[in-house]
N, C-alpha and C positions, 0 to 999 in steps of 0.2 A: 558417451557413457557418463561424463562429468555432469552435463545438464540433468540427466535422469537422476543421478545421485544427489545433486543439489536440490532438485524438486522433492525427492523423497525425504531429505533431511528437513526441508521447509515444512512439509506436511506433518512430520513428527513434531516439529517445533510448534505448529499450530495446535496440535492435539494437546501439547503439554502446557499451553497457555490458557488458563481458564477464561480470561477476559475476551480473548479472540474467539474461543469456542462458543461462548455464550452469544456473541454478536452473530456468528454464523447460524447458530441454532435458532435464533429469533428471525433470521433472514431479513434483517433490516440494517441499513447503513453500509458503510465501507470498512474494510479491514485489510491491513497490509503487514507483511513482515519485510523489514528492510535488510539489506546486506550488511549494513553497519548501523550502530546506534544513531538515532537522530541527534542533531546538535542542540535542538530546543524541544521542550515538552509540548508547547503549543505552537501550531502552524496554521496558516491559512493557505489553502490550495483550491483553486477554481471556486472560490466563494464558500468553501466548507471549512469549518473549524475542526482541525485535526488535533488529537491528543496522542502524543507518542511517549511511550515508556520503554526506553532502550530501543530495541528493534521492532517493537509492536506498536502499530498506529491504528487508531479507529476514528471514524467520523460519522455523522448522521447521514441519513438518506438525502440524495440530491436528485436533480432533474436532468442529468446528463448520462451519456453512455459510460459504462465502467472503464473502458480504455481511456476516455478523456480524463476521468478522475485520476486514474493511475498515472497518466503522463503528467498531470499537474502536480501530483505528489512527488514524483521523481525530480521535478525541477526544483523543489524546495527542500527535499529530504534525502535525495540520492536514490540509487537503484533499489528495486524491490526484488524479493525472492518469490513472494506470492502476493496476490491481490484478489480480494473477494468483494463483490458488490451485490447486496440483496441476496446473499447466500450462494451466488454463482461465482466460482473460482475461475480466473482467467487461465487460458491454456498456456503452454510453454511458448508458443509462437506469439501470443498476445503479450506475454511478459517481456519477451525480447523486443517487441515493437514498443512497448511502454518504456523500457529502459533506454531506448535510443533518444528519449526526450531529456535525459539527464543534463542538467546545466542550469544556468540562471534563467528565471522566468522573465519575459519581457514585461515592462510596465509594473514591476513589483518593487516598491521602494525598500531599501535596506533600512533596518531599524537598529 
């Protein structure tokens, strides 16, 4: 019951955020809602430049699978509630798999 409620709240949050909605409407790039606000506004994950404003993060289109981008983002920004790539939202199972990657990314120097 809790995962369903969490997903529902995340979808409401997506609809309430104009920047994320416009990204999905154009069906380009990556968009995520984090469980907690990002520590930095600008991040690099799997070679993509991410911009995060609170819990909302966006990045341009990339050449990898959505789950790979999601896992890379969780390594630098923490767990996600939702993740969309090219207008396709990851399923609950994919989000769970993505969030198992939370932790420090290998070969990423701290600044």
